[in-house]
C-alpha positions as CSV (number, residue, x, y, z in Angstrom):
1,M,0.0,0.0,0.0
2,F,2.7,2.5,1.0
3,A,4.7,1.6,-2.2
4,K,1.6,2.6,-4.2
5,I,1.3,5.9,-2.2
6,R,5.1,6.5,-2.7
7,N,4.8,5.9,-6.5
8,R,1.7,8.0,-6.7
9,L,3.5,10.9,-5.0
10,T,6.5,10.5,-7.3
11,V,4.3,10.5,-10.4
12,Q,2.4,13.6,-9.2
13,Y,5.7,15.3,-8.5
14,I,7.1,14.4,-11.9
15,M,3.8,15.7,-13.6
16,V,4.1,19.0,-11.8
17,M,7.8,19.3,-12.7
18,S,7.0,18.4,-16.3
19,V,4.4,21.1,-16.6
20,L,6.7,23.7,-15.1
21,L,9.6,22.6,-17.4
22,L,7.4,22.5,-20.5
23,S,6.1,26.0,-19.6
24,F,9.7,27.2,-19.1
25,I,10.8,25.8,-22.5
26,I,7.8,27.2,-24.3
27,V,8.1,30.7,-22.8
28,S,11.9,30.7,-23.3
29,Y,11.7,29.6,-26.9
30,S,8.9,31.9,-27.8
31,G,10.6,34.8,-26.1
32,I,13.9,34.3,-27.8
33,L,12.2,33.7,-31.1
34,W,10.2,37.0,-30.7
35,L,13.4,38.8,-29.7
36,L,15.3,37.4,-32.6
37,Q,12.6,38.4,-35.1
38,H,12.2,41.9,-33.6
39,E,16.0,42.6,-33.6
40,E,16.4,41.3,-37.2
41,Q,13.5,43.4,-38.4
42,Q,14.9,46.5,-36.7
43,E,18.3,45.8,-38.3
44,I,16.9,45.2,-41.7
45,R,14.8,48.4,-41.5
46,A,18.0,50.4,-40.7
47,F,19.8,48.6,-43.5
48,A,16.9,49.5,-45.9
49,E,17.0,53.2,-44.9
50,E,20.8,53.3,-45.3
51,E,20.6,51.7,-48.8
52,A,17.9,54.2,-49.8
53,R,20.1,57.1,-48.8
54,E,23.1,55.7,-50.6
55,H,21.3,55.2,-53.9
56,V,19.7,58.6,-54.3
57,D,22.6,59.9,-56.5
58,I,23.1,56.6,-58.2
59,L,19.4,56.5,-59.4
60,K,19.9,60.1,-60.8
61,Q,22.8,59.1,-63.0
62,I,22.7,55.4,-63.7
63,K,20.9,53.8,-66.6
64,A,18.7,50.7,-66.2
65,V,20.7,47.5,-66.0
66,P,19.2,44.3,-67.4
67,K,18.1,41.8,-64.8
68,D,20.4,39.1,-66.0
69,E,23.4,41.4,-65.4
70,P,23.3,42.3,-61.6
71,H,25.9,44.5,-60.0
72,D,27.0,41.8,-57.5
73,N,26.7,38.1,-57.7
74,S,28.3,37.3,-54.3
75,G,25.4,35.3,-52.9
76,G,26.0,36.6,-49.3
77,K,23.7,36.7,-46.4
78,L,22.8,40.3,-47.0
79,F,21.1,41.1,-50.3
80,S,19.4,44.1,-52.0
81,Y,17.5,45.0,-55.1
82,V,17.3,48.6,-56.3
83,Y,14.5,49.6,-58.7
84,D,13.9,52.9,-60.4
85,N,10.5,54.6,-60.4
86,Q,9.7,52.8,-63.7
87,G,10.1,49.4,-62.0
88,R,13.4,48.5,-63.7
89,L,16.1,46.8,-61.8
90,V,19.2,49.0,-61.8
91,M,21.4,47.4,-59.1
92,A,21.4,44.2,-57.1
93,D,23.4,42.4,-54.4
94,L,22.0,38.9,-55.0
95,P,21.2,36.4,-52.3
96,S,22.4,32.7,-52.5
97,S,21.1,30.7,-55.4
98,Q,19.0,28.6,-53.1
99,I,16.6,31.4,-52.2
100,R,17.1,33.7,-55.2
101,S,13.9,32.7,-57.0
102,A,11.9,32.9,-53.7
103,V,13.3,36.4,-53.0
104,E,12.6,37.7,-56.4
105,T,9.0,36.3,-56.2
106,A,8.6,38.0,-52.9
107,V,9.8,41.3,-54.4
108,G,7.3,41.0,-57.3
109,K,4.5,40.4,-54.9
110,W,5.6,42.8,-52.1
111,T,2.7,44.7,-50.4
112,M,4.3,45.6,-47.1
113,P,4.7,49.4,-46.3
114,D,8.1,51.0,-46.0
115,G,10.2,50.0,-43.0
116,V,8.1,47.0,-42.1
117,G,10.0,43.7,-42.2
118,E,8.6,40.3,-42.9
119,V,10.2,36.9,-42.0
120,M,9.8,34.3,-44.8
121,Q,10.6,30.6,-45.1
122,V,11.6,28.5,-48.1
123,H,11.6,24.7,-48.2
124,L,14.3,23.4,-50.5
125,S,14.1,20.3,-52.6
126,N,16.5,18.5,-50.2
127,G,14.1,19.1,-47.3
128,E,16.1,21.9,-45.7
129,K,14.4,25.0,-44.5
130,V,15.9,28.4,-45.3
131,V,14.6,31.5,-43.4
132,F,15.2,35.1,-44.4
133,V,13.8,38.5,-43.5
134,M,13.0,41.3,-46.0
135,C,12.1,45.0,-45.9
136,S,11.6,47.7,-48.5
137,Q,12.1,51.5,-48.6
138,H,11.3,54.1,-51.2
139,V,14.2,56.3,-52.4
140,Y,13.3,60.0,-52.3
141,D,15.0,63.0,-53.7
142,G,13.2,65.7,-51.8
143,Q,9.6,64.9,-52.5
144,E,10.2,63.0,-55.7
145,V,10.2,59.2,-55.6
146,M,13.3,58.0,-57.4
147,G,12.8,54.3,-56.9
148,R,12.5,51.6,-54.3
149,V,15.1,49.5,-52.4
150,Y,14.4,45.9,-51.3
151,V,16.8,44.5,-48.8
152,G,17.0,41.2,-46.8
153,E,19.2,38.9,-44.8
154,D,19.4,35.1,-44.7
155,I,18.9,34.3,-41.0
156,T,18.8,30.5,-41.3
157,S,21.9,30.1,-39.1
158,Y,20.1,31.9,-36.3
159,Y,17.1,29.6,-36.5
160,K,19.4,26.6,-36.6
161,M,21.0,27.9,-33.5
162,L,17.6,28.4,-31.9
163,K,16.5,24.9,-32.9
164,L,19.7,23.5,-31.4
165,M,19.0,25.4,-28.2
166,L,15.5,23.9,-28.1
167,I,16.9,20.4,-28.5
168,V,19.4,21.0,-25.7
169,L,16.7,22.4,-23.5
170,V,14.5,19.3,-24.1
171,I,17.4,17.0,-23.4
172,V,18.4,18.9,-20.2
173,A,14.7,18.9,-19.2
174,I,14.5,15.1,-19.6
175,L,17.7,14.5,-17.7
176,F,16.4,16.9,-15.0
177,L,13.1,14.9,-14.8
178,F,15.0,11.7,-14.3
179,G,17.0,13.3,-11.5
180,A,13.8,14.8,-10.1
181,A,12.0,11.4,-10.3
182,Y,14.8,9.8,-8.3
183,L,15.0,12.6,-5.8
184,G,11.2,12.7,-5.5
185,H,11.0,9.0,-5.0
186,F,13.6,9.2,-2.3
187,L,12.0,12.2,-0.5
188,A,8.5,10.6,-0.8
189,G,9.9,7.5,0.9
190,K,11.3,9.5,3.7
191,A,8.1,11.5,4.1
192,I,5.9,8.5,4.5
193,V,8.2,6.8,7.1
194,P,6.4,8.4,10.1
195,I,3.0,7.7,8.4
196,R,4.0,4.1,7.8
197,Q,5.1,3.7,11.4
198,S,1.9,5.2,12.7
199,F,-0.2,3.0,10.5
200,L,1.8,-0.1,11.6
201,R,1.1,0.8,15.2
202,Q,-2.6,1.2,14.5
203,R,-2.7,-2.1,12.6
204,E,-0.9,-4.0,15.3
205,F,-3.2,-2.4,17.9
206,A,-6.3,-3.4,15.8
207,A,-5.0,-7.0,15.4
208,D,-4.0,-7.4,19.0
209,A,-7.2,-5.8,20.3
210,S,-9.4,-7.9,18.0
211,H,-7.6,-11.0,19.0
212,E,-7.8,-10.2,22.7
213,L,-11.5,-9.3,22.5
214,R,-12.6,-12.5,20.9
215,T,-12.2,-14.6,24.0
216,P,-14.1,-12.3,26.5
217,L,-16.8,-11.7,23.9
218,S,-17.3,-15.5,23.4
219,I,-17.4,-15.9,27.2
220,M,-20.0,-13.1,27.5
221,L,-22.1,-14.7,24.8
222,T,-21.9,-18.1,26.4
223,S,-22.8,-16.6,29.8
224,V,-25.9,-14.9,28.4
225,D,-27.0,-18.1,26.6
226,A,-26.5,-20.0,29.9
227,V,-28.6,-17.4,31.8
228,Q,-31.4,-17.5,29.2
229,M,-31.5,-21.3,29.2
230,D,-31.5,-21.7,33.0
231,D,-35.0,-23.0,33.7
232,G,-34.6,-22.4,37.5
233,N,-33.8,-18.7,36.9
234,R,-37.1,-16.9,36.5
235,L,-36.4,-13.7,34.7
236,T,-38.7,-10.7,34.6
237,I,-39.7,-9.3,31.2
238,F,-37.3,-6.4,31.7
239,S,-34.4,-8.8,32.6
240,A,-35.2,-11.0,29.6
241,Q,-35.3,-8.0,27.2
242,T,-32.0,-6.7,28.7
243,L,-30.3,-10.1,28.2
244,A,-31.6,-10.2,24.6
245,D,-30.2,-6.7,23.9
246,M,-26.9,-7.7,25.5
247,K,-26.8,-10.8,23.3
248,S,-27.5,-8.7,20.2
249,E,-24.8,-6.2,21.0
250,I,-22.3,-9.0,21.9
251,K,-23.0,-10.6,18.5
252,R,-22.5,-7.3,16.7
253,M,-19.2,-6.7,18.6
254,S,-18.1,-10.2,17.8
255,K,-18.9,-9.6,14.1
256,M,-16.9,-6.3,14.1
257,V,-14.0,-7.9,15.9
258,T,-13.9,-10.7,13.4
259,A,-14.0,-8.2,10.5
260,L,-11.3,-6.0,12.1
261,L,-9.1,-9.1,12.6
262,T,-9.6,-10.1,8.9
263,L,-8.7,-6.7,7.6
264,A,-5.7,-6.4,10.0
265,R,-4.4,-9.8,8.7
266,A,-5.1,-8.7,5.1
267,D,-3.1,-5.5,5.7
268,D,-0.2,-7.6,7.1
269,E,-0.5,-9.9,4.1
270,A,-1.0,-12.8,6.5
271,V,-4.1,-14.1,4.8
272,N,-3.3,-16.6,2.1
273,I,-5.5,-16.9,-1.0
274,S,-5.9,-20.6,-1.8
275,K,-7.3,-20.9,-5.3
276,E,-9.1,-24.0,-6.5
277,K,-11.6,-25.0,-9.2
278,F,-15.2,-25.0,-8.2
279,N,-18.7,-24.3,-9.5
280,L,-19.5,-20.7,-8.6
281,Y,-23.2,-21.2,-9.1
282,A,-23.4,-23.9,-6.5
283,V,-21.6,-21.6,-4.0
284,A,-24.0,-18.8,-4.8
285,E,-27.0,-21.2,-4.2
286,Q,-25.6,-22.1,-0.8
287,V,-25.1,-18.4,0.2
288,V,-28.6,-17.5,-1.1
289,R,-30.2,-20.3,1.0
290,S,-28.3,-19.0,4.1
291,C,-29.6,-15.5,3.6
292,Q,-33.2,-16.5,2.7
293,L,-34.4,-16.6,6.2
294,I,-33.4,-13.0,6.9
295,A,-34.8,-11.9,3.5
296,D,-38.1,-13.7,4.3
297,E,-38.4,-11.8,7.6
298,K,-38.4,-8.5,5.6
299,G,-40.5,-9.8,2.8
300,I,-37.7,-9.6,0.3
301,A,-37.4,-12.1,-2.6
302,I,-34.0,-13.3,-3.6
303,E,-33.5,-14.6,-7.1
304,L,-30.4,-16.3,-8.5
305,L,-29.8,-15.9,-12.2
306,G,-27.2,-17.6,-14.4
307,Q,-26.2,-20.9,-15.8
308,A,-26.2,-23.9,-13.5
309,M,-22.5,-24.5,-14.1
310,V,-20.1,-21.5,-13.9
311,P,-16.5,-22.7,-13.5
312,A,-14.3,-20.6,-11.3
313,F,-10.7,-20.7,-10.2
314,A,-10.4,-18.7,-7.0
315,D,-10.5,-19.0,-3.2
316,K,-13.8,-20.7,-2.7
317,E,-14.2,-19.7,0.9
318,R,-13.4,-16.0,0.2
319,I,-15.7,-15.9,-2.8
320,G,-18.5,-17.3,-0.7
321,Q,-17.7,-14.6,1.9
322,L,-17.8,-12.0,-0.8
323,L,-21.3,-13.1,-2.0
324,L,-22.5,-13.2,1.6
325,I,-21.4,-9.6,2.2
326,L,-23.0,-8.3,-1.0
327,I,-26.3,-10.1,-0.5
328,D,-26.5,-9.3,3.2
329,N,-25.7,-5.7,2.4
330,A,-28.5,-5.6,-0.3
331,I,-31.0,-7.1,2.2
332,K,-30.1,-4.6,4.9
333,Y,-30.6,-1.5,2.7
334,T,-33.7,-2.8,1.0
335,P,-36.9,-1.8,2.9
336,S,-39.7,-4.2,3.4
337,A,-42.2,-4.0,0.5
338,S,-44.2,-6.2,-1.7
339,T,-41.9,-5.4,-4.7
340,A,-38.6,-5.6,-2.7
341,K,-36.2,-7.9,-4.5
342,V,-32.5,-8.8,-4.5
343,S,-31.1,-10.3,-7.7
344,V,-27.8,-12.3,-7.9
345,K,-26.5,-12.8,-11.4
346,I,-23.5,-15.2,-12.0
347,V,-21.9,-15.0,-15.4
348,A,-18.9,-16.8,-16.9
349,L,-16.7,-14.4,-18.9
350,K,-15.8,-15.3,-22.4
351,K,-12.1,-14.6,-22.1
352,S,-11.9,-16.5,-18.7
353,G,-12.9,-15.6,-15.2
354,F,-16.4,-14.7,-13.9
355,S,-18.7,-11.8,-13.1
356,I,-21.0,-11.3,-10.1
357,M,-23.8,-8.7,-10.1
358,V,-25.9,-8.2,-6.9
359,T,-28.8,-5.8,-7.5
360,D,-31.4,-4.6,-5.0
361,T,-34.4,-2.3,-5.0
362,G,-33.3,-0.4,-1.9
363,V,-32.6,3.2,-1.0
364,G,-29.7,3.7,-3.4
365,I,-26.4,5.6,-2.9
366,P,-25.8,9.3,-3.7
367,E,-23.2,9.9,-6.4
368,E,-20.7,11.6,-4.1
369,Q,-20.7,8.6,-1.8
370,K,-20.0,5.9,-4.3
371,E,-16.2,5.9,-3.8
372,L,-16.5,6.2,0.0
373,I,-18.6,3.2,0.7
374,F,-15.6,0.9,0.3
375,E,-13.8,2.7,3.1
376,R,-13.6,1.2,6.5
377,F,-16.4,2.1,9.0
378,Y,-18.1,4.3,6.3
379,R,-21.9,4.0,6.2
380,V,-24.2,5.9,3.9
381,D,-27.1,5.8,6.5
382,K,-25.5,5.4,9.9
383,A,-28.7,5.1,11.8
384,R,-30.2,2.5,9.4
385,S,-26.9,0.6,9.3
386,R,-26.6,0.4,13.1
387,A,-30.2,-0.7,13.4
388,E,-29.6,-3.5,10.9
389,G,-26.5,-4.6,12.8
390,G,-23.9,-3.3,10.3
391,V,-20.4,-2.1,11.4
392,G,-19.2,-0.5,8.2
393,L,-16.5,-3.1,7.4
394,G,-18.3,-5.5,5.0
395,L,-17.7,-3.6,1.7
396,A,-14.0,-2.9,2.8
397,I,-13.6,-6.7,3.2
398,A,-15.4,-7.3,-0.1
399,K,-13.0,-4.9,-1.9
400,W,-10.0,-6.6,-0.4
401,I,-11.2,-10.1,-1.5
402,V,-11.8,-8.8,-5.1
403,E,-8.5,-7.0,-5.3
404,S,-6.6,-10.0,-3.8
405,H,-7.9,-11.9,-6.8
406,G,-6.8,-9.2,-9.2
407,G,-10.4,-8.2,-10.0
408,T,-12.5,-5.0,-9.8
409,I,-15.6,-4.0,-7.9
410,S,-17.9,-1.1,-8.8
411,V,-21.3,0.2,-8.0
412,E,-24.1,1.6,-10.1
413,S,-26.7,3.5,-8.1
414,S,-28.8,6.5,-7.6
415,P,-31.0,7.5,-4.6
416,G,-34.4,5.8,-4.6
417,T,-33.7,3.4,-7.5
418,G,-31.6,0.7,-5.8
419,S,-28.0,-0.4,-6.3
420,S,-26.0,-2.8,-8.4
421,F,-22.6,-4.1,-7.2
422,I,-20.6,-5.5,-10.1
423,V,-17.6,-7.7,-9.5
424,T,-15.3,-9.0,-12.2
425,I,-12.6,-11.5,-11.4
426,P,-10.2,-12.8,-14.1
427,K,-8.9,-16.3,-14.2
């Protein structure tokens, strides 16, 4: 149990750390990306303004140069295109051949206003991605427009560096999570040590107290029976009723002590599950017969559904105890009425194993209490449960029996419509 708690704490710690690290990576990457784009756009705008100033005189004197004879064919990171006011290319510092066609297409379709940069991406035939930023600026001579300058810069290396930084951050985050998982597991183990010790003391106390109480309770019950059967001892009506009440309370205490001892041994893993092959339907028939007398007193009909032969491989005694708990619980919480009914359905699963469904027409269980009913000493209706002799341990024992067989137990219910307890146990 404590190993599960420790693992759960570790998993929750890792999840929190993962969310924090992921948030840090996303914020860091987005911030650096925004800063990179902002800085590059600022630089390229300054470059465009500088180029526009430098080409005022040139545009006054130079004649148009054909497109296939650019001024510079260096193919550097920085590139520029200078057009006159007739839209003719007069000068160019060309970009690399990889992005040249994309740049010239962007120039032909350019709609951005002066001084506003735009980041563009080009996917090459080899799968590589190239990123560049562009900006434009009109060239003025006083109020006269002489032409327009288009400038840009290949910033692929910056993006590659950013991508590498992201990969490094992810790797560091994963390594950090491994270290955090180890540290969290270690710290969770240390944190639950006092809780474990306290639980062990409580469990030992419950086991010891239950064991020590069994003998005096048995003596008390025997003594009450002896007094009641003594023909020479004439009891008044009050005395007889008092003895009957004492006997009822002693039986209830004995039942609770037995349940506590069972759970204490289960917690200590001192209860062995001895699996064997048997007919589950026959065991269910026997349990139904033993509960029939109590059901008849309340006017409740019990019906057993299923095939006459349902093979099972489990602890026969514990499965019988499970059925007894579920049927007894259904009878307790089903009020006396002409339509009151408890159904027990036994089904053999196709893949192997079996399923048990115990349905009643009782008071039902509120939605918020469905998970709590399997806790020890928890009772939905405490007054009704005590009046029926319940101690709030039956469903806790039922859950332990099911889980010790690797199965599941669940409940479907709503107030006023009854409840269905569904047990599935694999082979």
